[in-house]
C-alpha positions in Angstrom: -79.9 103.5 -19.2 -83.2 102.4 -20.6 -84.2 105.9 -21.9 -81.3 106.3 -24.4 -81.9 102.8 -25.8 -85.6 103.5 -26.3 -84.8 106.8 -28.0 -82.4 105.1 -30.4 -85.0 102.4 -31.2 -87.6 105.1 -31.8 -85.4 106.8 -34.4 -85.5 103.6 -36.5 -89.3 103.5 -36.5 -90.9 104.9 -39.7 -94.1 104.3 -41.7 -94.0 102.0 -44.7 -95.8 102.9 -47.9 -98.0 100.2 -49.4 -95.9 100.3 -52.6 -92.8 99.7 -50.6 -94.4 96.8 -48.8 -95.4 95.1 -52.1 -92.0 95.9 -53.6 -90.5 93.5 -51.0 -93.4 91.1 -51.0 -94.3 90.8 -54.7 -95.1 87.1 -54.4 -98.2 88.0 -52.4 -99.7 89.5 -55.6 -98.6 86.7 -58.0 -95.2 87.8 -59.2 -93.2 84.9 -57.8 -91.9 83.3 -61.0 -91.1 84.4 -64.5 -94.1 82.5 -66.2 -96.5 83.5 -63.5 -95.5 87.2 -63.6 -96.5 87.3 -67.2 -99.8 85.6 -66.7 -100.6 87.9 -63.7 -99.8 91.0 -65.8 -102.0 89.9 -68.7 -104.8 88.8 -66.3 -104.9 92.2 -64.4 -104.9 94.2 -67.7 -107.6 92.0 -69.3 -109.8 92.2 -66.2 -109.6 96.0 -66.2 -110.4 96.1 -69.9 -113.4 93.8 -69.7 -114.8 95.6 -66.7 -114.4 99.0 -68.4 -116.0 97.9 -71.7 -119.0 96.3 -70.0 -119.6 99.3 -67.7 -119.6 101.5 -70.8 -121.8 99.2 -72.8 -119.1 98.4 -75.4 -118.5 94.9 -76.9 -114.9 94.2 -75.8 -112.2 93.9 -78.5 -108.9 93.1 -76.9 -105.4 92.8 -78.3 -102.6 91.1 -76.3 -99.2 91.3 -78.0 -96.1 89.7 -76.4 -92.6 90.4 -77.8 -89.3 88.9 -76.7 -86.8 91.8 -76.0 -84.0 89.8 -74.4 -83.1 86.4 -73.1 -85.1 86.9 -69.9 -87.3 89.9 -70.8 -90.6 90.4 -72.6 -92.6 93.4 -73.7 -96.3 93.1 -73.1 -98.8 95.3 -75.0 -102.5 95.2 -74.0 -104.9 97.3 -76.0 -108.7 97.6 -75.7 -111.6 99.5 -77.3 -113.1 100.6 -73.9 -114.2 104.1 -72.8 -110.6 105.2 -72.0 -109.3 106.9 -68.9 -109.6 110.7 -68.4 -106.3 112.5 -68.4 -106.1 113.5 -64.7 -106.8 109.9 -63.6 -104.2 108.0 -65.8 -101.2 108.5 -63.5 -103.2 107.4 -60.4 -105.0 104.4 -62.0 -101.7 102.9 -63.4 -99.1 104.1 -60.9 -100.7 104.2 -57.5 -101.5 101.1 -55.5 -104.8 100.8 -53.7 -106.4 103.4 -56.1 -109.6 102.3 -57.7 -113.4 102.8 -58.0 -114.7 99.4 -57.1 -113.4 98.7 -53.5 -116.4 100.3 -51.8 -119.0 99.2 -54.5 -121.1 96.2 -53.5 -121.6 94.6 -56.9 -120.0 91.9 -58.9 -116.8 93.0 -60.7 -113.5 91.4 -61.7 -111.3 94.0 -60.0 -111.9 95.2 -56.4 -108.8 96.3 -54.6 -107.1 98.7 -57.0 -103.9 96.8 -56.8 -103.6 94.6 -60.0 -102.4 96.7 -62.9 -100.4 99.1 -60.7 -98.7 96.1 -59.2 -97.7 95.0 -62.7 -96.3 98.5 -63.3 -94.3 98.1 -60.0 -93.0 94.7 -61.1 -91.9 96.0 -64.5 -89.8 98.8 -63.0 -88.4 96.4 -60.3 -87.4 93.6 -62.6 -86.4 95.5 -65.8 -85.9 99.0 -64.5 -88.4 100.2 -67.2 -91.1 102.8 -67.0 -94.6 102.0 -68.3 -96.2 103.5 -71.4 -99.9 104.4 -71.4 -102.0 105.7 -74.3 -105.7 106.4 -73.7 -108.5 108.2 -75.5 -112.0 108.9 -74.2 -113.8 109.7 -77.5 -113.3 110.5 -81.2 -113.3 114.3 -80.6 -110.9 114.0 -77.6 -107.1 113.9 -77.9 -105.1 110.7 -77.1 -103.0 111.2 -74.0 -99.6 109.5 -73.8 -97.8 109.0 -70.5 -94.6 107.3 -69.4 -94.9 106.5 -65.6 -93.1 105.0 -62.7 -94.2 104.5 -59.1 -92.4 106.3 -56.2 -92.4 103.4 -53.8 -91.4 105.8 -50.9 -94.8 107.5 -50.9 -96.9 105.3 -53.3 -97.3 108.2 -55.7 -96.9 108.3 -59.6 -93.9 109.8 -61.2 -94.7 111.3 -64.6 -91.7 111.0 -67.0 -93.6 112.1 -70.1 -97.0 113.7 -70.8 -97.9 114.4 -74.4 -100.7 114.2 -77.0 -100.3 111.7 -79.8 -102.2 110.5 -82.9 -104.0 107.2 -82.4 -106.3 105.3 -84.8 -108.7 104.2 -82.1 -111.7 106.5 -81.4 -111.6 105.4 -77.8 -109.7 102.9 -75.7 -106.6 102.3 -73.7 -103.2 100.8 -74.4 -100.6 99.8 -71.8 -97.0 98.7 -72.7 -94.7 97.1 -70.1 -91.3 95.5 -70.3 -90.4 93.0 -67.5 -88.5 90.0 -66.6 -90.8 87.1 -67.5 -91.1 84.0 -69.7 -93.7 82.8 -72.2 -94.6 79.1 -72.0 -96.7 77.0 -74.3 -98.5 73.7 -73.9 -99.3 74.0 -70.2 -102.6 74.7 -68.4 -100.9 77.6 -66.6 -100.1 79.7 -69.7 -101.2 82.9 -71.3 -102.9 81.0 -74.1 -104.9 78.8 -71.7 -105.8 81.8 -69.6 -107.2 83.7 -72.6 -109.0 80.5 -73.8 -110.7 80.1 -70.4 -111.5 83.8 -70.4 -113.1 83.5 -73.8 -115.3 80.6 -72.6 -116.9 82.6 -69.8 -116.9 85.9 -71.7 -118.5 84.8 -75.0 -119.3 88.4 -75.8 -115.6 89.3 -76.0 -113.2 89.1 -79.0 -109.6 88.5 -77.9 -106.6 88.4 -80.1 -103.2 87.1 -78.9 -100.0 87.6 -80.8 -97.3 85.3 -79.4 -93.6 86.1 -79.3 -93.0 83.9 -82.4 -95.5 86.0 -84.3 -98.3 83.4 -84.3 -101.7 84.9 -84.0 -104.6 83.3 -82.1 -108.1 84.8 -82.2 -110.8 83.9 -79.8 -113.9 85.1 -81.6 -117.0 86.2 -79.8 -120.0 83.8 -79.8 -122.6 86.5 -79.2 -123.0 90.2 -79.8 -124.7 91.0 -76.6 -123.2 92.6 -73.5 -124.1 90.9 -70.2 -126.7 92.6 -68.0 -124.7 95.0 -65.9 -124.6 94.4 -62.1 -126.1 97.1 -60.0 -124.6 98.4 -56.8 -126.5 97.6 -53.6 -126.3 98.7 -49.9 -124.7 96.3 -47.4 -127.0 93.6 -45.9 -127.3 93.6 -42.1 -126.6 89.8 -41.9 -122.9 90.4 -42.8 -122.2 93.5 -40.7 -119.6 93.2 -37.9 -119.6 95.3 -34.7 -116.7 97.6 -35.6 -118.1 98.3 -39.1 -121.5 99.1 -37.6 -120.0 101.5 -35.1 -118.1 103.3 -37.9 -121.3 103.6 -39.9 -123.2 105.0 -36.8 -120.4 107.5 -36.2 -120.2 108.9 -39.8 -123.9 108.8 -40.8 -125.7 111.9 -41.9 -129.0 110.6 -40.5 -130.2 112.1 -37.2 -132.5 109.3 -36.2 -131.9 105.6 -35.8 -134.8 104.3 -37.9 -133.9 106.3 -41.0 -130.3 105.3 -40.5 -131.2 101.6 -40.7 -133.5 102.1 -43.7 -131.0 104.1 -45.8 -127.7 102.4 -44.8 -128.8 98.7 -45.4 -130.6 96.9 -48.1 -133.9 95.1 -47.4 -134.8 97.2 -44.3 -138.0 99.1 -44.8 -140.1 101.1 -42.4 -141.7 98.1 -40.6 -138.5 96.1 -40.4 -136.6 99.1 -39.0 -139.1 99.4 -36.2 -138.9 95.7 -35.5 -135.1 95.8 -35.3 -135.3 98.8 -32.9 -137.9 97.0 -30.7 -135.8 93.8 -30.6 -132.7 95.8 -29.6 -134.7 97.8 -27.0 -133.7 101.1 -28.7 -135.8 104.2 -29.4 -136.2 104.6 -33.3 -135.9 108.4 -32.8 -132.6 108.2 -31.0 -129.6 110.0 -32.6 -127.4 107.1 -34.0 -124.2 109.1 -33.2 -124.9 108.7 -29.5 -125.1 104.9 -29.5 -122.6 103.1 -27.3 -120.7 100.0 -28.1 -123.1 98.0 -25.9 -126.1 99.4 -27.8 -124.5 98.7 -31.2 -124.0 95.1 -30.1 -127.7 95.0 -29.3 -128.4 96.1 -32.9 -126.2 93.3 -34.2 -128.1 90.8 -32.2 -131.4 92.2 -33.4 -130.3 91.8 -37.0 -130.3 88.1 -36.4 -133.5 88.0 -34.4 -135.7 89.8 -36.9 -136.5 88.1 -40.2 -134.8 90.2 -42.9 -135.2 89.3 -46.6 -132.1 88.1 -48.5 -130.2 90.7 -50.4 -131.2 91.5 -54.0 -129.4 89.6 -56.7 -129.3 92.3 -59.4 -125.9 93.2 -58.0 -124.7 90.0 -59.7 -124.2 89.2 -63.4 -124.0 85.5 -63.8 -123.1 84.0 -67.2 -126.2 81.9 -67.6 -126.6 78.3 -68.8 -127.1 79.1 -72.5 -123.9 81.3 -72.7 -121.8 78.7 -70.7 -123.0 76.1 -73.3 -122.1 78.4 -76.2 -118.8 79.3 -74.7 -117.8 75.7 -74.2 -119.1 74.7 -77.6 -117.0 77.5 -79.2 -113.7 76.6 -77.6 -113.8 72.8 -77.1 -114.9 70.1 -79.5 -116.9 67.5 -77.4 -119.9 65.1 -77.7 -121.9 66.3 -74.7 -122.3 69.5 -72.7 -124.5 70.0 -69.6 -124.9 73.3 -67.7 -126.4 74.3 -64.4 -127.0 77.7 -62.7 -128.0 77.5 -59.0 -130.5 79.9 -57.4 -128.8 82.8 -55.6 -127.6 82.1 -52.0 -126.1 84.2 -49.3 -123.0 84.1 -47.0 -122.1 86.8 -44.5 -124.6 89.1 -46.1 -123.1 88.7 -49.6 -125.2 87.2 -52.4 -123.6 84.7 -54.7 -124.5 82.3 -57.6 -122.7 79.1 -58.5 -122.7 78.0 -62.2 -121.3 74.8 -63.7 -120.7 73.5 -67.1 -119.6 69.9 -67.9 -118.2 68.9 -71.3 -117.5 65.3 -72.2 -116.0 63.2 -75.0 -114.7 64.5 -78.3 -111.0 65.0 -78.4 -110.5 65.4 -74.7 -107.9 63.0 -73.2 -109.6 60.0 -71.5 -106.6 58.6 -69.7 -106.1 61.4 -67.2 -108.0 63.5 -64.7 -110.7 65.7 -66.0 -109.8 69.3 -66.6 -111.2 71.4 -63.7 -111.6 75.1 -64.8 -112.3 77.4 -61.9 -113.7 81.0 -62.2 -114.6 83.8 -59.9 -116.6 86.8 -61.4 -115.7 85.6 -64.9 -111.9 85.5 -64.1 -110.0 82.2 -64.5 -108.2 80.9 -61.4 -105.1 79.1 -62.6 -103.1 78.5 -59.5 -103.5 76.9 -56.0 -106.2 74.5 -57.3 -105.8 72.2 -54.2 -106.5 75.1 -51.8 -109.8 76.0 -53.5 -113.3 75.2 -52.2 -114.4 74.3 -55.7 -111.8 71.5 -55.9 -112.8 70.3 -52.4 -116.4 70.1 -53.5 -115.5 68.1 -56.6 -113.3 65.7 -54.7 -116.1 65.2 -52.1 -118.5 63.7 -54.8 -118.6 59.9 -55.4 -118.1 60.0 -59.1 -118.4 56.3 -59.7 -122.1 56.5 -59.4 -122.2 59.0 -62.2 -120.1 56.9 -64.6 -116.6 58.2 -64.0 -113.6 56.5 -62.4 -112.2 58.1 -59.2 -109.1 56.0 -58.3 -108.0 56.9 -54.8 -110.6 59.6 -54.5 -109.9 63.2 -55.6 -110.8 64.5 -59.1 -112.2 61.8 -61.4 -110.6 60.5 -64.6 -112.1 60.7 -68.0 -112.4 62.7 -71.2 -114.1 65.6 -69.4 -113.9 69.3 -68.7 -115.7 70.7 -65.6 -116.2 74.5 -65.4 -117.2 76.0 -62.1 -118.0 79.8 -61.8 -118.7 81.7 -58.6 -120.4 85.1 -59.1 -120.4 87.3 -55.9 -120.2 90.8 -54.6 -117.4 89.7 -52.3 -115.4 86.6 -53.4 -113.6 85.3 -50.3 -110.2 84.6 -51.8 -107.5 82.9 -49.7 -104.9 85.6 -50.6 -104.3 88.9 -52.4 -103.1 87.0 -55.5 -106.8 85.8 -55.9 -105.9 82.2 -56.9 -108.2 80.2 -54.7 -111.6 80.6 -53.0 -111.8 80.1 -49.2 -113.4 76.9 -47.9 -116.7 78.4 -46.6 -119.3 75.6 -45.9 -122.3 77.3 -47.7 -120.1 77.9 -50.8 -119.0 74.3 -50.8 -122.5 73.0 -50.4 -123.8 75.1 -53.4 -120.9 74.0 -55.6 -121.6 70.3 -54.8 -125.3 70.6 -55.6 -124.5 72.3 -58.9 -121.9 69.8 -59.9 -124.1 66.9 -59.0 -126.8 68.3 -61.2 -124.6 68.2 -64.3 -123.2 64.9 -63.2 -126.7 63.4 -63.3 -127.1 64.6 -66.8 -123.8 63.0 -67.7 -124.9 59.7 -66.2 -128.1 59.8 -68.3 -126.0 60.6 -71.4 -123.5 57.7 -70.8 -126.4 55.3 -70.1 -128.1 56.4 -73.3 -124.9 56.0 -75.2 -124.4 52.5 -73.9 -127.9 51.6 -75.0 -127.4 53.2 -78.5 -124.1 51.3 -78.9 -125.9 48.0 -78.3 -128.6 49.1 -80.8 -126.0 49.9 -83.4 -124.3 46.6 -82.9 -127.7 44.9 -83.4 -128.4 46.9 -86.5 -125.0 46.1 -88.0 -125.7 42.4 -87.6 -129.2 42.8 -89.0 -127.9 44.7 -92.0 -125.4 41.9 -92.7 -128.0 39.1 -92.6 -131.1 40.7 -94.2 -129.6 41.9 -97.5 -128.3 38.3 -98.2 -131.7 36.9 -97.4 -133.4 39.5 -99.6 -131.1 38.7 -102.6 -131.7 34.9 -102.2 -135.5 35.3 -102.0 -135.5 37.7 -105.0 -133.5 35.1 -107.0 -135.9 32.3 -106.1 -139.0 34.4 -107.0 -137.3 36.0 -109.9 -138.1 39.5 -108.7 -136.2 42.7 -107.9 -134.4 42.8 -104.6 -136.8 44.6 -102.1 -136.0 47.6 -100.0 -135.2 46.3 -96.5 -135.1 49.7 -94.8 -138.7 49.4 -93.5 -138.0 45.9 -92.0 -134.8 47.2 -90.3 -136.6 50.2 -88.9 -139.4 48.0 -87.6 -137.1 45.5 -85.9 -135.0 48.3 -84.4 -137.9 50.6 -83.4 -136.4 53.4 -85.5 -137.7 56.4 -87.3 -137.9 55.5 -91.0 -137.5 58.2 -93.6 -138.3 57.3 -97.3 -138.7 59.3 -100.5 -140.9 58.5 -103.5 -140.7 60.3 -106.8 -143.4 60.4 -109.5 -142.3 61.9 -112.9 -145.0 63.7 -114.9 -145.5 64.1 -118.6 -144.5 67.8 -118.5 -141.1 66.9 -117.1 -141.9 68.0 -113.5 -141.7 65.7 -110.6 -143.9 65.0 -107.6 -141.8 64.2 -104.5 -143.2 62.7 -101.4 -141.3 62.1 -98.2 -142.8 59.7 -95.7 -141.7 59.5 -92.0 -142.8 56.7 -89.8 -142.0 56.3 -86.1 -141.6 52.6 -85.3 -140.5 53.5 -81.8 -142.4 53.1 -78.6 -142.3 56.8 -77.6 -143.2 60.1 -79.3 -140.3 61.8 -81.1 -139.7 65.4 -82.2 -137.2 66.3 -84.9 -136.6 68.2 -88.1 -136.3 66.8 -91.6 -134.1 68.7 -94.1 -134.2 68.4 -97.9 -131.0 70.1 -99.3 -130.6 70.7 -103.1 -130.1 73.5 -105.6 -133.7 73.8 -106.8 -136.7 75.9 -105.9 -139.7 73.8 -104.9 -143.4 74.6 -105.5 -146.7 73.5 -104.1 -145.2 72.2 -100.9 -147.6 70.5 -98.4 -147.1 71.6 -95.7 -144.9 74.6 -96.4 -141.4 74.2 -95.1 -139.0 76.8 -93.7 -136.3 77.7 -96.3 -132.7 78.6 -95.5 -130.4 79.7 -98.4 -126.8 78.5 -98.2 -124.9 79.8 -101.2 -126.4 77.9 -104.2 -128.1 75.3 -102.0 -131.6 75.6 -100.5 -132.2 73.9 -97.1 -136.0 73.1 -96.8 -136.9 72.2 -93.2 -140.0 70.5 -91.9 -140.6 70.2 -88.1 -142.0 66.8 -87.2 -143.6 65.5 -84.1 -144.5 61.8 -84.5 -146.3 59.8 -81.9 -145.3 56.1 -81.4 -146.4 54.1 -84.5 -147.6 57.2 -86.4 -146.7 58.3 -89.9 -146.2 61.8 -91.4 -146.2 62.7 -95.1 -145.0 65.9 -96.8 -144.7 66.6 -100.5 -143.5 69.2 -103.0 -143.0 69.6 -106.8 -139.9 70.2 -108.9 -139.7 71.3 -112.5 -137.4 69.7 -115.1 -135.4 67.3 -112.9 -134.7 63.6 -113.3 -135.5 60.9 -110.7 -131.8 59.9 -110.6 -130.8 63.5 -109.7 -133.5 63.6 -107.0 -132.1 60.4 -105.5 -128.9 62.2 -104.9 -130.6 64.9 -102.8 -129.5 64.8 -99.2 -132.2 63.9 -96.6 -131.1 64.8 -93.1 -132.9 64.2 -89.8 -131.9 66.8 -87.1 -132.5 66.1 -83.4 -132.1 62.3 -83.2 -129.1 60.1 -82.8 -128.0 58.2 -85.9 -128.8 54.9 -84.2 -132.4 55.9 -84.1 -132.8 56.8 -87.8 -133.1 54.5 -90.9 -133.1 55.8 -94.4 -131.6 59.2 -93.8 -128.5 60.9 -92.4 -129.0 61.8 -88.7 -127.2 64.7 -86.9 -127.8 66.2 -83.4 -127.7 69.8 -84.6 -127.3 71.6 -87.9 
């Protein structure tokens, strides 16, 4: 009786295509709600475009256009100026899951699995019953190939509905158009606008244009015109190899001897290190690697941990860098203070990684709620599952009160702040295929904590300084109320002109005093002298700007000159020791002393509370 039942059950068994699996489990890839499905689609297309542009050495110029085509349906058009896709590869790249070029490459990249954009194509045909339109061109002399595609979920193969050549204005690039069931939301952190804004911050070399369903156009301009240093592919590091993987490598290697196999299959294993590993494993360096047993392979794994092997190279990574994080934040958020930190490369399971952090504070950021935590992995924003991410756990583990921020009940601190955390790695350990959160690996958490604490210390110093400057300002306001009245009364008693009290205020406050003197000559020219005196107790470095519409002559010392329309900006760099004075002068022709008095004197590089007699700004 058992045999017929087993036979009937056997008839029901059949293989499942990967496309068919994800068709029934689309939530795994991030297509579990209408708003999120849109963000996931835009994210996957933008990731592919940025990767392709950078690999080809092209400054990215992306267009994302979203149109409403029904009460519950949207058409999404994503266009780039990348290298394009060759004709034969277009159907497989866009309509075959698990097809890509980066899965086996050990280097930093946004995409890895070959699932993202083809999953969006699958969702479009599932939710709206629509095929996807692709237009791609590889060069100005090549034709632009147009495809209309669907995925055959039964065998995970592309179905080509249309294949033709079309005219296109772009010399090279790719355009994808999808219609799907989705919704566009505004005013939320989890929105297309916020995703693209975050992408623009950590990719300051990209220009991104968003056209919203209501026709509104948002442009995220590039801050620099330089492509990041490309990441280089490396061999796997022995520290992260598992037994089964090693046995597969031994079975399929083309090397006939064990020592060369070790040297050419792994990074950081040279001639001497290979011999040391063989000795520690008790294996002959000349043995054929194909003949090694499971027991002998296990000995190799143990030898990898006994022999000192250098950490993997880090040229497989392309971190953003402190300066570009600063410029990205400065471009997209208006704040009073920015601090950045890039940790030295570290390693987990043989994979090198770098943690970078940027902290922005003040400005127009809301001060009565938790700081905005922005998480990134390989320059890609992570918008969902914040509570499940190692970066969040690291931030919550820090005692923020000692750095000047309130942390009621623990967790993420309150205040007008934005905290950016970026992990660059050859193998980001995501918690799921939707790539929303990074796994809680101890070494990652430790590095994130150290990087965040570094910028937190800079914030503490800034807040302490601001508190001191506030007290100075209050003191100066009181002095400026009292001294002028005293000066007027004394002048009346002595029947003299009211004296300039700026030197007295500067001396009392320990400020930098900037004053200008003008001597008119008989020929109508004017000799202008600017005196700078540091009444402070420490040396100070800054720049003094004279801005007016006249050419100066006989300047001592000669300033740097920047032309801004009809105005000249003359810049002197000053380094004044405590108690010292600096003097510079120049001549003007045919100008009155009243007009010179209206010239704008600016001190750059000092807080306004530390300057008397001139306008102070932090940066021009």
